N, C-alpha and C positions, 0 to 999 in steps of 0.2 A: 386670960385675954378679956378685956372689957368688951361690952356689946358693940360699941362704935367701931373699935378696931376689928372685931370679928366681921361686922357687916362690910367694912372697907375691904378686907381680904376676900370675902365672898364676891363682892363686886369685881375685884381684880380677876378672880378665877372665871367669872362670866365673861369678862373682856377677853381673857386668854382663850377660852373655849370658842368664842366667836371668831377669833383669829385662826384657830385650828380649823374651824369649819370653812372659813374662806380659803385657807391653804388647800384643804382637800378638794374643794370645788375647783381650784386652779389646777391641781394634779389631774382631776378627771378630764378637764378640758384639754390639757396637754396630751393626755393619752388618747383622747378622741381625735385630736389633730394628727397624731402619729398614725393611728389606725387609718384615717382618711388618706394620708400621704402614702401608706403602704398599699392601698388599693392599686395605685399606679405602679409601685415598685413590685409588689407581689412576693415579698419575702416570706417563706412559709413558716419560719420560726416566729416572726413578728405576728403573723396571722394567728398562730396557735396560742401564743403566750399572752399577748396584749388583752384579749377579752377576759382572761382569767384575772389578770392584774386589775383591769378596770372594775370587774365585779367585786373583788375583795376590797378595793378602794371605795367603791360605791357603798358596800356593806358597812365599812368603817365610818364613812361620811354620815350614813343614816344613824349609826350608834352615837356618834358625836352630836348630831342634831337632837336626838332624843335626850341625851345627857344634858345638853345645854338648856333645852326647854324645861326639863325637870329641876335642874339646879337653879335656873333663873327664877322659877316659881317658888322654890324653897327660899331664895334670897329675898324675894318680895314679901313672902310671908314672915320672914324673920324681921324685916324692916318694920312691917305693920305691927307685929306683936310687941317689938321692943321700942316702938316710937322713935325710930332712928332720926327722923326730921327734928324732933324736939331735942334729942341728944345733941345733934349738930348745932342747933340754935344755942343751946346752953354752952357748948364748947366754944363757939364763936364769941358769945357774950363774955364768957370767962377770959378768953384770949384778948378781947378788946380792952377789958379792964386792966390787964397786965401790960398793955402796950404803952 
């Protein structure tokens, strides 16, 4: 895999991890809403299980955030080390000549 294609794949993965992070946040918000609604309802099973689910989801969300941060940094370092901006310019210039 050439360096530009590898970088583009890395960028795609960063975007996908960002999407997963947003999805996890949405799940946490939904669980919180159900917990609030259950305060009025008082279902004992929901009262027992939801906090456990919330905690596991929050832990996963933290892990995703850490992974995203680390991988985004790795992606940025790869771009700098391999002069991705220059590679893109070269590719565009080469593509324009063929047009």
